[in-house]
N, CA, C and O atoms as a CHARMM CRD file, in Angstrom:
* protein
*
  348
    1    1 MET  N     72.12000 -36.15500  61.40300 PROA 1      0.00000
    2    1 MET  CA    71.38000 -37.40200  61.38400 PROA 1      0.00000
    3    1 MET  C     70.18800 -37.25500  60.44100 PROA 1      0.00000
    4    1 MET  O     69.40700 -36.31100  60.55900 PROA 1      0.00000
    5    2 GLN  N     70.05700 -38.18900  59.51300 PROA 2      0.00000
    6    2 GLN  CA    68.95800 -38.13600  58.55400 PROA 2      0.00000
    7    2 GLN  C     67.69800 -38.72900  59.17200 PROA 2      0.00000
    8    2 GLN  O     67.77300 -39.69400  59.93300 PROA 2      0.00000
    9    3 PRO  N     66.53400 -38.15100  58.84700 PROA 3      0.00000
   10    3 PRO  CA    65.29300 -38.76200  59.33300 PROA 3      0.00000
   11    3 PRO  C     65.09800 -40.12200  58.66600 PROA 3      0.00000
   12    3 PRO  O     65.49500 -40.33500  57.52000 PROA 3      0.00000
   13    4 GLU  N     64.48200 -41.03000  59.40700 PROA 4      0.00000
   14    4 GLU  CA    64.23100 -42.36100  58.84600 PROA 4      0.00000
   15    4 GLU  C     63.13900 -42.27800  57.79700 PROA 4      0.00000
   16    4 GLU  O     62.07500 -41.70000  58.01900 PROA 4      0.00000
   17    5 LEU  N     63.42700 -42.86500  56.66000 PROA 5      0.00000
   18    5 LEU  CA    62.42900 -42.91700  55.59600 PROA 5      0.00000
   19    5 LEU  C     61.57800 -44.15500  55.79400 PROA 5      0.00000
   20    5 LEU  O     62.05900 -45.16100  56.31500 PROA 5      0.00000
   21    6 PRO  N     60.31500 -44.09300  55.38400 PROA 6      0.00000
   22    6 PRO  CA    59.48300 -45.29500  55.50200 PROA 6      0.00000
   23    6 PRO  C     60.03100 -46.40300  54.61000 PROA 6      0.00000
   24    6 PRO  O     60.66700 -46.13600  53.59000 PROA 6      0.00000
   25    7 THR  N     59.78000 -47.63900  55.00100 PROA 7      0.00000
   26    7 THR  CA    60.20200 -48.77200  54.17800 PROA 7      0.00000
   27    7 THR  C     59.44200 -48.72400  52.86900 PROA 7      0.00000
   28    7 THR  O     58.21900 -48.58600  52.86000 PROA 7      0.00000
   29    8 PRO  N     60.16300 -48.83600  51.76000 PROA 8      0.00000
   30    8 PRO  CA    59.48500 -48.79900  50.45700 PROA 8      0.00000
   31    8 PRO  C     58.49100 -49.94900  50.31000 PROA 8      0.00000
   32    8 PRO  O     58.58600 -50.96900  50.99300 PROA 8      0.00000
   33    9 GLU  N     57.54900 -49.75700  49.41300 PROA 9      0.00000
   34    9 GLU  CA    56.55900 -50.80100  49.15700 PROA 9      0.00000
   35    9 GLU  C     57.24800 -52.05300  48.63800 PROA 9      0.00000
   36    9 GLU  O     58.31900 -51.98000  48.03400 PROA 9      0.00000
   37   10 GLU  N     56.62700 -53.19700  48.87700 PROA 10     0.00000
   38   10 GLU  CA    57.20600 -54.47500  48.46300 PROA 10     0.00000
   39   10 GLU  C     57.40600 -54.53300  46.95000 PROA 10     0.00000
   40   10 GLU  O     58.34900 -55.16900  46.47700 PROA 10     0.00000
   41   11 SER  N     56.53200 -53.87900  46.18800 PROA 11     0.00000
   42   11 SER  CA    56.68800 -53.89100  44.72600 PROA 11     0.00000
   43   11 SER  C     57.97100 -53.17400  44.30100 PROA 11     0.00000
   44   11 SER  O     58.63900 -53.60600  43.36200 PROA 11     0.00000
   45   12 VAL  N     58.31900 -52.08200  44.98600 PROA 12     0.00000
   46   12 VAL  CA    59.56300 -51.36300  44.69000 PROA 12     0.00000
   47   12 VAL  C     60.75000 -52.24400  45.03700 PROA 12     0.00000
   48   12 VAL  O     61.71900 -52.31700  44.28000 PROA 12     0.00000
   49   13 LEU  N     60.67700 -52.91300  46.18000 PROA 13     0.00000
   50   13 LEU  CA    61.76500 -53.80600  46.57700 PROA 13     0.00000
   51   13 LEU  C     61.90900 -54.97500  45.60900 PROA 13     0.00000
   52   13 LEU  O     63.02500 -55.38000  45.28200 PROA 13     0.00000
   53   14 ALA  N     60.79600 -55.50900  45.15600 PROA 14     0.00000
   54   14 ALA  CA    60.84700 -56.61600  44.20000 PROA 14     0.00000
   55   14 ALA  C     61.45900 -56.16200  42.87900 PROA 14     0.00000
   56   14 ALA  O     62.24000 -56.89500  42.27100 PROA 14     0.00000
   57   15 ASP  N     61.10800 -54.96000  42.43500 PROA 15     0.00000
   58   15 ASP  CA    61.68900 -54.43000  41.19800 PROA 15     0.00000
   59   15 ASP  C     63.19200 -54.21300  41.33900 PROA 15     0.00000
   60   15 ASP  O     63.96400 -54.57200  40.45100 PROA 15     0.00000
   61   16 LEU  N     63.60200 -53.62300  42.46000 PROA 16     0.00000
   62   16 LEU  CA    65.03400 -53.39000  42.68800 PROA 16     0.00000
   63   16 LEU  C     65.77600 -54.70800  42.79700 PROA 16     0.00000
   64   16 LEU  O     66.87600 -54.85400  42.26500 PROA 16     0.00000
   65   17 GLU  N     65.17600 -55.66800  43.48600 PROA 17     0.00000
   66   17 GLU  CA    65.79900 -56.97200  43.63300 PROA 17     0.00000
   67   17 GLU  C     65.96200 -57.65200  42.27100 PROA 17     0.00000
   68   17 GLU  O     67.01100 -58.23400  42.00000 PROA 17     0.00000
   69   18 SER  N     64.95400 -57.58700  41.42100 PROA 18     0.00000
   70   18 SER  CA    65.03400 -58.17000  40.07500 PROA 18     0.00000
   71   18 SER  C     66.15500 -57.52700  39.26700 PROA 18     0.00000
   72   18 SER  O     66.92600 -58.21700  38.60000 PROA 18     0.00000
   73   19 LEU  N     66.23800 -56.20800  39.33300 PROA 19     0.00000
   74   19 LEU  CA    67.28000 -55.49800  38.59900 PROA 19     0.00000
   75   19 LEU  C     68.66200 -55.87800  39.09900 PROA 19     0.00000
   76   19 LEU  O     69.56100 -56.14900  38.30200 PROA 19     0.00000
   77   20 LEU  N     68.83800 -55.89900  40.41100 PROA 20     0.00000
   78   20 LEU  CA    70.15600 -56.20200  40.96500 PROA 20     0.00000
   79   20 LEU  C     70.56400 -57.64200  40.68800 PROA 20     0.00000
   80   20 LEU  O     71.74500 -57.91600  40.47500 PROA 20     0.00000
   81   21 LEU  N     69.62300 -58.55300  40.68700 PROA 21     0.00000
   82   21 LEU  CA    69.94600 -59.93000  40.32200 PROA 21     0.00000
   83   21 LEU  C     70.39600 -60.00800  38.86300 PROA 21     0.00000
   84   21 LEU  O     71.35000 -60.71700  38.54300 PROA 21     0.00000
   85   22 ALA  N     69.71600 -59.28600  37.98500 PROA 22     0.00000
   86   22 ALA  CA    70.09200 -59.28500  36.57000 PROA 22     0.00000
   87   22 ALA  C     71.47200 -58.67600  36.35500 PROA 22     0.00000
   88   22 ALA  O     72.19100 -59.06100  35.43300 PROA 22     0.00000
   89   23 LEU  N     71.84300 -57.71700  37.21600 PROA 23     0.00000
   90   23 LEU  CA    73.14700 -57.05800  37.10300 PROA 23     0.00000
   91   23 LEU  C     74.22400 -57.74500  37.95200 PROA 23     0.00000
   92   23 LEU  O     75.34500 -57.24400  38.04100 PROA 23     0.00000
   93   24 ASP  N     73.90300 -58.87400  38.57000 PROA 24     0.00000
   94   24 ASP  CA    74.82500 -59.57800  39.48000 PROA 24     0.00000
   95   24 ASP  C     75.30300 -58.68400  40.61200 PROA 24     0.00000
   96   24 ASP  O     76.48000 -58.69600  40.97400 PROA 24     0.00000
   97   25 MET  N     74.38400 -57.91100  41.16300 PROA 25     0.00000
   98   25 MET  CA    74.71400 -56.98200  42.24000 PROA 25     0.00000
   99   25 MET  C     73.80800 -57.15700  43.45700 PROA 25     0.00000
  100   25 MET  O     73.64000 -56.21200  44.22700 PROA 25     0.00000
  101   26 HSD  N     73.22200 -58.33500  43.65200 PROA 26     0.00000
  102   26 HSD  CA    72.26000 -58.49700  44.74300 PROA 26     0.00000
  103   26 HSD  C     72.93400 -58.28100  46.09700 PROA 26     0.00000
  104   26 HSD  O     74.01700 -58.81600  46.33300 PROA 26     0.00000
  105   27 PRO  N     72.31100 -57.50400  46.99300 PROA 27     0.00000
  106   27 PRO  CA    72.93000 -57.19200  48.28300 PROA 27     0.00000
  107   27 PRO  C     73.13400 -58.39300  49.19100 PROA 27     0.00000
  108   27 PRO  O     74.00200 -58.34800  50.06300 PROA 27     0.00000
  109   28 MET  N     72.37300 -59.46100  49.02200 PROA 28     0.00000
  110   28 MET  CA    72.58900 -60.63300  49.87000 PROA 28     0.00000
  111   28 MET  C     73.87000 -61.36400  49.47400 PROA 28     0.00000
  112   28 MET  O     74.40900 -62.14400  50.25900 PROA 28     0.00000
  113   29 PHE  N     74.35500 -61.11400  48.26400 PROA 29     0.00000
  114   29 PHE  CA    75.56600 -61.76700  47.79100 PROA 29     0.00000
  115   29 PHE  C     76.75700 -60.81900  47.77700 PROA 29     0.00000
  116   29 PHE  O     77.90000 -61.25800  47.90400 PROA 29     0.00000
  117   30 MET  N     76.50200 -59.53600  47.62600 PROA 30     0.00000
  118   30 MET  CA    77.56500 -58.53300  47.55300 PROA 30     0.00000
  119   30 MET  C     77.25700 -57.41000  48.53400 PROA 30     0.00000
  120   30 MET  O     76.20100 -56.78300  48.45000 PROA 30     0.00000
  121   31 ARG  N     78.16000 -57.15800  49.44800 PROA 31     0.00000
  122   31 ARG  CA    77.97700 -56.05800  50.39000 PROA 31     0.00000
  123   31 ARG  C     78.72000 -54.83000  49.87300 PROA 31     0.00000
  124   31 ARG  O     79.67000 -54.36500  50.50200 PROA 31     0.00000
  125   32 GLN  N     78.29100 -54.31300  48.74400 PROA 32     0.00000
  126   32 GLN  CA    78.94300 -53.14300  48.18800 PROA 32     0.00000
  127   32 GLN  C     78.34900 -51.88400  48.80000 PROA 32     0.00000
  128   32 GLN  O     77.17900 -51.86900  49.18200 PROA 32     0.00000
  129   33 PRO  N     79.13400 -50.84900  48.89300 PROA 33     0.00000
  130   33 PRO  CA    78.62800 -49.58500  49.43200 PROA 33     0.00000
  131   33 PRO  C     77.56200 -48.97600  48.51900 PROA 33     0.00000
  132   33 PRO  O     77.50700 -49.25100  47.32000 PROA 33     0.00000
  133   34 PHE  N     76.73500 -48.15400  49.11800 PROA 34     0.00000
  134   34 PHE  CA    75.66200 -47.49700  48.37300 PROA 34     0.00000
  135   34 PHE  C     76.21400 -46.66000  47.21800 PROA 34     0.00000
  136   34 PHE  O     75.62500 -46.63000  46.13700 PROA 34     0.00000
  137   35 LYS  N     77.34000 -45.98200  47.44200 PROA 35     0.00000
  138   35 LYS  CA    77.91800 -45.14300  46.38100 PROA 35     0.00000
  139   35 LYS  C     78.26000 -45.97500  45.15200 PROA 35     0.00000
  140   35 LYS  O     78.11100 -45.50400  44.02400 PROA 35     0.00000
  141   36 ILE  N     78.71400 -47.19700  45.35600 PROA 36     0.00000
  142   36 ILE  CA    79.03000 -48.08200  44.23500 PROA 36     0.00000
  143   36 ILE  C     77.74300 -48.45100  43.49000 PROA 36     0.00000
  144   36 ILE  O     77.71600 -48.48500  42.26000 PROA 36     0.00000
  145   37 LEU  N     76.69400 -48.72400  44.24100 PROA 37     0.00000
  146   37 LEU  CA    75.39700 -49.00800  43.61100 PROA 37     0.00000
  147   37 LEU  C     74.97300 -47.83600  42.73400 PROA 37     0.00000
  148   37 LEU  O     74.59200 -48.02000  41.57800 PROA 37     0.00000
  149   38 ARG  N     75.04100 -46.63700  43.28800 PROA 38     0.00000
  150   38 ARG  CA    74.61800 -45.43400  42.54200 PROA 38     0.00000
  151   38 ARG  C     75.45800 -45.27500  41.27200 PROA 38     0.00000
  152   38 ARG  O     74.91000 -45.02300  40.19800 PROA 38     0.00000
  153   39 LEU  N     76.77900 -45.41800  41.38400 PROA 39     0.00000
  154   39 LEU  CA    77.64900 -45.28900  40.21000 PROA 39     0.00000
  155   39 LEU  C     77.34800 -46.35300  39.16500 PROA 39     0.00000
  156   39 LEU  O     77.33500 -46.06300  37.96800 PROA 39     0.00000
  157   40 ASN  N     77.10800 -47.58200  39.60600 PROA 40     0.00000
  158   40 ASN  CA    76.79500 -48.65600  38.66700 PROA 40     0.00000
  159   40 ASN  C     75.46900 -48.41400  37.95800 PROA 40     0.00000
  160   40 ASN  O     75.35100 -48.66700  36.75900 PROA 40     0.00000
  161   41 LEU  N     74.48600 -47.93400  38.67900 PROA 41     0.00000
  162   41 LEU  CA    73.19300 -47.66600  38.05200 PROA 41     0.00000
  163   41 LEU  C     73.30300 -46.54200  37.02100 PROA 41     0.00000
  164   41 LEU  O     72.62000 -46.56100  35.99700 PROA 41     0.00000
  165   42 LEU  N     74.15700 -45.57700  37.29700 PROA 42     0.00000
  166   42 LEU  CA    74.31600 -44.46500  36.36700 PROA 42     0.00000
  167   42 LEU  C     75.19800 -44.83200  35.17300 PROA 42     0.00000
  168   42 LEU  O     74.93400 -44.40400  34.04900 PROA 42     0.00000
  169   43 GLY  N     76.24800 -45.62600  35.41700 PROA 43     0.00000
  170   43 GLY  CA    77.23500 -45.84600  34.37100 PROA 43     0.00000
  171   43 GLY  C     77.22600 -47.19300  33.69100 PROA 43     0.00000
  172   43 GLY  O     77.79100 -47.33100  32.60600 PROA 43     0.00000
  173   44 MET  N     76.60400 -48.19400  34.29000 PROA 44     0.00000
  174   44 MET  CA    76.63500 -49.53400  33.72200 PROA 44     0.00000
  175   44 MET  C     75.77600 -49.58700  32.45900 PROA 44     0.00000
  176   44 MET  O     74.65700 -49.07500  32.43000 PROA 44     0.00000
  177   45 LYS  N     76.31600 -50.21100  31.42600 PROA 45     0.00000
  178   45 LYS  CA    75.56700 -50.33700  30.17100 PROA 45     0.00000
  179   45 LYS  C     74.44700 -51.35800  30.34300 PROA 45     0.00000
  180   45 LYS  O     74.60400 -52.36700  31.03100 PROA 45     0.00000
  181   46 ALA  N     73.32900 -51.07700  29.71100 PROA 46     0.00000
  182   46 ALA  CA    72.15000 -51.93300  29.82500 PROA 46     0.00000
  183   46 ALA  C     71.91700 -52.72600  28.55000 PROA 46     0.00000
  184   46 ALA  O     70.79400 -53.15900  28.28900 PROA 46     0.00000
  185   47 ASP  N     72.96600 -52.92400  27.74700 PROA 47     0.00000
  186   47 ASP  CA    72.81800 -53.60300  26.46000 PROA 47     0.00000
  187   47 ASP  C     72.23200 -55.00300  26.58900 PROA 47     0.00000
  188   47 ASP  O     71.39000 -55.39100  25.77900 PROA 47     0.00000
  189   48 GLY  N     72.65700 -55.76300  27.58300 PROA 48     0.00000
  190   48 GLY  CA    72.21000 -57.14200  27.71000 PROA 48     0.00000
  191   48 GLY  C     70.90800 -57.31900  28.47200 PROA 48     0.00000
  192   48 GLY  O     70.44300 -58.44400  28.65200 PROA 48     0.00000
  193   49 LEU  N     70.32000 -56.22900  28.91600 PROA 49     0.00000
  194   49 LEU  CA    69.08900 -56.31400  29.70300 PROA 49     0.00000
  195   49 LEU  C     67.86000 -56.32500  28.80000 PROA 49     0.00000
  196   49 LEU  O     67.86200 -55.75200  27.71000 PROA 49     0.00000
  197   50 THR  N     66.82600 -56.98300  29.27500 PROA 50     0.00000
  198   50 THR  CA    65.54300 -56.92600  28.57300 PROA 50     0.00000
  199   50 THR  C     65.01800 -55.49100  28.66000 PROA 50     0.00000
  200   50 THR  O     65.46400 -54.72600  29.51500 PROA 50     0.00000
  201   51 PRO  N     64.08600 -55.11900  27.79600 PROA 51     0.00000
  202   51 PRO  CA    63.53500 -53.75100  27.86800 PROA 51     0.00000
  203   51 PRO  C     62.93200 -53.42100  29.23800 PROA 51     0.00000
  204   51 PRO  O     63.05600 -52.29400  29.71600 PROA 51     0.00000
  205   52 ASP  N     62.28400 -54.39900  29.86300 PROA 52     0.00000
  206   52 ASP  CA    61.69700 -54.15800  31.19100 PROA 52     0.00000
  207   52 ASP  C     62.78500 -53.85900  32.22500 PROA 52     0.00000
  208   52 ASP  O     62.65000 -52.93300  33.02400 PROA 52     0.00000
  209   53 LEU  N     63.86800 -54.64900  32.20400 PROA 53     0.00000
  210   53 LEU  CA    64.95200 -54.43100  33.15800 PROA 53     0.00000
  211   53 LEU  C     65.70900 -53.13900  32.85500 PROA 53     0.00000
  212   53 LEU  O     66.14800 -52.45100  33.77600 PROA 53     0.00000
  213   54 ALA  N     65.86300 -52.80600  31.59200 PROA 54     0.00000
  214   54 ALA  CA    66.50700 -51.54500  31.22400 PROA 54     0.00000
  215   54 ALA  C     65.68400 -50.36000  31.73600 PROA 54     0.00000
  216   54 ALA  O     66.24200 -49.35800  32.18400 PROA 54     0.00000
  217   55 ALA  N     64.36200 -50.48000  31.66800 PROA 55     0.00000
  218   55 ALA  CA    63.48400 -49.42500  32.18600 PROA 55     0.00000
  219   55 ALA  C     63.61300 -49.31300  33.70800 PROA 55     0.00000
  220   55 ALA  O     63.59400 -48.21200  34.25700 PROA 55     0.00000
  221   56 LEU  N     63.74500 -50.45200  34.38000 PROA 56     0.00000
  222   56 LEU  CA    63.95500 -50.41900  35.83500 PROA 56     0.00000
  223   56 LEU  C     65.27200 -49.74200  36.17200 PROA 56     0.00000
  224   56 LEU  O     65.35100 -48.97500  37.13200 PROA 56     0.00000
  225   57 LYS  N     66.30600 -50.02000  35.38900 PROA 57     0.00000
  226   57 LYS  CA    67.61300 -49.40200  35.61800 PROA 57     0.00000
  227   57 LYS  C     67.49700 -47.88400  35.52600 PROA 57     0.00000
  228   57 LYS  O     68.01700 -47.16100  36.37600 PROA 57     0.00000
  229   58 VAL  N     66.81700 -47.41100  34.49600 PROA 58     0.00000
  230   58 VAL  CA    66.61700 -45.96500  34.32600 PROA 58     0.00000
  231   58 VAL  C     65.81700 -45.40800  35.50000 PROA 58     0.00000
  232   58 VAL  O     66.14600 -44.34900  36.03500 PROA 58     0.00000
  233   59 ARG  N     64.77300 -46.12100  35.89500 PROA 59     0.00000
  234   59 ARG  CA    63.91300 -45.67500  37.00600 PROA 59     0.00000
  235   59 ARG  C     64.70900 -45.53600  38.29600 PROA 59     0.00000
  236   59 ARG  O     64.61400 -44.51700  38.98000 PROA 59     0.00000
  237   60 PHE  N     65.49300 -46.55800  38.63100 PROA 60     0.00000
  238   60 PHE  CA    66.24300 -46.50800  39.88700 PROA 60     0.00000
  239   60 PHE  C     67.43800 -45.56200  39.80100 PROA 60     0.00000
  240   60 PHE  O     67.82500 -44.97400  40.81100 PROA 60     0.00000
  241   61 ALA  N     68.02100 -45.40500  38.63300 PROA 61     0.00000
  242   61 ALA  CA    69.13700 -44.46500  38.47000 PROA 61     0.00000
  243   61 ALA  C     68.67100 -43.02500  38.66600 PROA 61     0.00000
  244   61 ALA  O     69.43900 -42.17900  39.12600 PROA 61     0.00000
  245   62 SER  N     67.42200 -42.74600  38.31900 PROA 62     0.00000
  246   62 SER  CA    66.90900 -41.38600  38.45200 PROA 62     0.00000
  247   62 SER  C     66.25400 -41.11900  39.81300 PROA 62     0.00000
  248   62 SER  O     65.83600 -39.99500  40.09100 PROA 62     0.00000
  249   63 MET  N     66.16700 -42.13500  40.64400 PROA 63     0.00000
  250   63 MET  CA    65.54700 -42.00100  41.96100 PROA 63     0.00000
  251   63 MET  C     66.44500 -41.15200  42.87900 PROA 63     0.00000
  252   63 MET  O     67.66800 -41.27900  42.82800 PROA 63     0.00000
  253   64 PRO  N     65.85600 -40.30000  43.70700 PROA 64     0.00000
  254   64 PRO  CA    66.66800 -39.52400  44.65500 PROA 64     0.00000
  255   64 PRO  C     67.46600 -40.45400  45.57700 PROA 64     0.00000
  256   64 PRO  O     67.03000 -41.56200  45.88800 PROA 64     0.00000
  257   65 ASP  N     68.63700 -39.98400  46.00500 PROA 65     0.00000
  258   65 ASP  CA    69.51000 -40.80300  46.84200 PROA 65     0.00000
  259   65 ASP  C     68.81200 -41.35200  48.08700 PROA 65     0.00000
  260   65 ASP  O     68.95600 -42.53000  48.41500 PROA 65     0.00000
  261   66 ALA  N     68.06400 -40.50600  48.77300 PROA 66     0.00000
  262   66 ALA  CA    67.41800 -40.94700  50.01500 PROA 66     0.00000
  263   66 ALA  C     66.42800 -42.07700  49.76400 PROA 66     0.00000
  264   66 ALA  O     66.35400 -43.02800  50.54300 PROA 66     0.00000
  265   67 GLU  N     65.67700 -41.97300  48.69100 PROA 67     0.00000
  266   67 GLU  CA    64.68000 -42.99500  48.36300 PROA 67     0.00000
  267   67 GLU  C     65.34400 -44.30200  47.92700 PROA 67     0.00000
  268   67 GLU  O     64.92700 -45.38400  48.34300 PROA 67     0.00000
  269   68 LEU  N     66.37500 -44.19700  47.09000 PROA 68     0.00000
  270   68 LEU  CA    67.10100 -45.38800  46.65500 PROA 68     0.00000
  271   68 LEU  C     67.82800 -46.03100  47.82700 PROA 68     0.00000
  272   68 LEU  O     67.87400 -47.25600  47.93100 PROA 68     0.00000
  273   69 PHE  N     68.39800 -45.20700  48.71500 PROA 69     0.00000
  274   69 PHE  CA    69.09700 -45.73900  49.87800 PROA 69     0.00000
  275   69 PHE  C     68.13900 -46.49800  50.79400 PROA 69     0.00000
  276   69 PHE  O     68.50800 -47.53100  51.35300 PROA 69     0.00000
  277   70 ALA  N     66.91800 -46.00000  50.95100 PROA 70     0.00000
  278   70 ALA  CA    65.92000 -46.68600  51.78200 PROA 70     0.00000
  279   70 ALA  C     65.59700 -48.05900  51.19300 PROA 70     0.00000
  280   70 ALA  O     65.49100 -49.04000  51.92900 PROA 70     0.00000
  281   71 ALA  N     65.44200 -48.13100  49.88000 PROA 71     0.00000
  282   71 ALA  CA    65.15900 -49.42100  49.23400 PROA 71     0.00000
  283   71 ALA  C     66.36600 -50.35000  49.33900 PROA 71     0.00000
  284   71 ALA  O     66.21300 -51.53900  49.61800 PROA 71     0.00000
  285   72 TRP  N     67.55800 -49.81300  49.11800 PROA 72     0.00000
  286   72 TRP  CA    68.79800 -50.59000  49.21900 PROA 72     0.00000
  287   72 TRP  C     68.95100 -51.15400  50.63600 PROA 72     0.00000
  288   72 TRP  O     69.29800 -52.32100  50.81100 PROA 72     0.00000
  289   73 GLY  N     68.69300 -50.32300  51.63000 PROA 73     0.00000
  290   73 GLY  CA    68.78200 -50.76700  53.02000 PROA 73     0.00000
  291   73 GLY  C     67.74900 -51.82800  53.34700 PROA 73     0.00000
  292   73 GLY  O     68.04200 -52.77500  54.07700 PROA 73     0.00000
  293   74 ALA  N     66.54600 -51.68300  52.81700 PROA 74     0.00000
  294   74 ALA  CA    65.49100 -52.67100  53.06400 PROA 74     0.00000
  295   74 ALA  C     65.85900 -54.02500  52.45600 PROA 74     0.00000
  296   74 ALA  O     65.53200 -55.06800  53.02100 PROA 74     0.00000
  297   75 LEU  N     66.53400 -54.01300  51.31400 PROA 75     0.00000
  298   75 LEU  CA    66.96600 -55.27600  50.71500 PROA 75     0.00000
  299   75 LEU  C     68.03600 -55.96200  51.55300 PROA 75     0.00000
  300   75 LEU  O     68.15300 -57.18700  51.52400 PROA 75     0.00000
  301   76 HSD  N     68.81100 -55.19300  52.29200 PROA 76     0.00000
  302   76 HSD  CA    69.85300 -55.75600  53.15300 PROA 76     0.00000
  303   76 HSD  C     69.28200 -56.34000  54.44600 PROA 76     0.00000
  304   76 HSD  O     69.98900 -57.03500  55.17600 PROA 76     0.00000
  305   77 ASN  N     68.02700 -56.06700  54.72900 PROA 77     0.00000
  306   77 ASN  CA    67.40900 -56.52000  55.97900 PROA 77     0.00000
  307   77 ASN  C     67.11100 -58.01600  55.89600 PROA 77     0.00000
  308   77 ASN  O     66.24500 -58.42700  55.12300 PROA 77     0.00000
  309   78 PRO  N     67.82300 -58.84300  56.68800 PROA 78     0.00000
  310   78 PRO  CA    67.59100 -60.28900  56.60600 PROA 78     0.00000
  311   78 PRO  C     66.20600 -60.70700  57.09800 PROA 78     0.00000
  312   78 PRO  O     65.72800 -61.78100  56.73200 PROA 78     0.00000
  313   79 PHE  N     65.55700 -59.89000  57.91200 PROA 79     0.00000
  314   79 PHE  CA    64.22800 -60.23900  58.41700 PROA 79     0.00000
  315   79 PHE  C     63.15900 -60.10500  57.33900 PROA 79     0.00000
  316   79 PHE  O     62.06000 -60.64000  57.48200 PROA 79     0.00000
  317   80 ARG  N     63.47600 -59.39700  56.26900 PROA 80     0.00000
  318   80 ARG  CA    62.53100 -59.23300  55.17000 PROA 80     0.00000
  319   80 ARG  C     62.19200 -60.58800  54.52700 PROA 80     0.00000
  320   80 ARG  O     61.09300 -60.76600  54.00300 PROA 80     0.00000
  321   81 LEU  N     63.10800 -61.51200  54.56600 PROA 81     0.00000
  322   81 LEU  CA    62.92600 -62.80900  53.89800 PROA 81     0.00000
  323   81 LEU  C     62.53000 -63.92100  54.85900 PROA 81     0.00000
  324   81 LEU  O     62.42100 -65.07200  54.43800 PROA 81     0.00000
  325   82 GLN  N     62.31500 -63.62400  56.11000 PROA 82     0.00000
  326   82 GLN  CA    62.07300 -64.68400  57.09100 PROA 82     0.00000
  327   82 GLN  C     60.80700 -65.49100  56.83400 PROA 82     0.00000
  328   82 GLN  O     60.71500 -66.64600  57.25100 PROA 82     0.00000
  329   83 ASP  N     59.83100 -64.89500  56.15100 PROA 83     0.00000
  330   83 ASP  CA    58.58700 -65.61800  55.88700 PROA 83     0.00000
  331   83 ASP  C     58.63800 -66.46900  54.62300 PROA 83     0.00000
  332   83 ASP  O     57.72000 -67.24300  54.35300 PROA 83     0.00000
  333   84 ARG  N     59.70200 -66.32600  53.85700 PROA 84     0.00000
  334   84 ARG  CA    59.82500 -67.09300  52.61400 PROA 84     0.00000
  335   84 ARG  C     60.45700 -68.44200  52.90100 PROA 84     0.00000
  336   84 ARG  O     61.33200 -68.56500  53.75800 PROA 84     0.00000
  337   85 VAL  N     60.00500 -69.44700  52.17500 PROA 85     0.00000
  338   85 VAL  CA    60.57800 -70.77200  52.31000 PROA 85     0.00000
  339   85 VAL  C     60.96200 -71.29600  50.93600 PROA 85     0.00000
  340   85 VAL  O     60.33900 -70.95600  49.93000 PROA 85     0.00000
  341   86 LEU  N     61.99200 -72.12400  50.90700 PROA 86     0.00000
  342   86 LEU  CA    62.39600 -72.76100  49.66800 PROA 86     0.00000
  343   86 LEU  C     61.68800 -74.08100  49.53100 PROA 86     0.00000
  344   86 LEU  O     61.60900 -74.84100  50.49600 PROA 86     0.00000
  345   87 ASN  N     61.17500 -74.37000  48.37000 PROA 87     0.00000
  346   87 ASN  CA    60.49500 -75.64300  48.14200 PROA 87     0.00000
  347   87 ASN  C     61.39400 -76.57200  47.38200 PROA 87     0.00000
  348   87 ASN  O     61.00600 -77.70300  47.08700 PROA 87     0.00000
């Protein structure tokens, strides 16, 4: 059993969410396994991404599995968005 990692900061979650939306891989729309996320971050070409998003891809691809998994899991948490409203 792995120890529970603290929930990543909201800025990390926002960065990961932005990247996954740009890659059409957002967890609220796709329930892909973590291993698929890791493989996509390592192998997916970043040609069509802006320099900022390409840098995020590199950042998250180099993140340790436990840390990336904690952020990935936090994005899957539906309670994270309960305070947001659509206008």
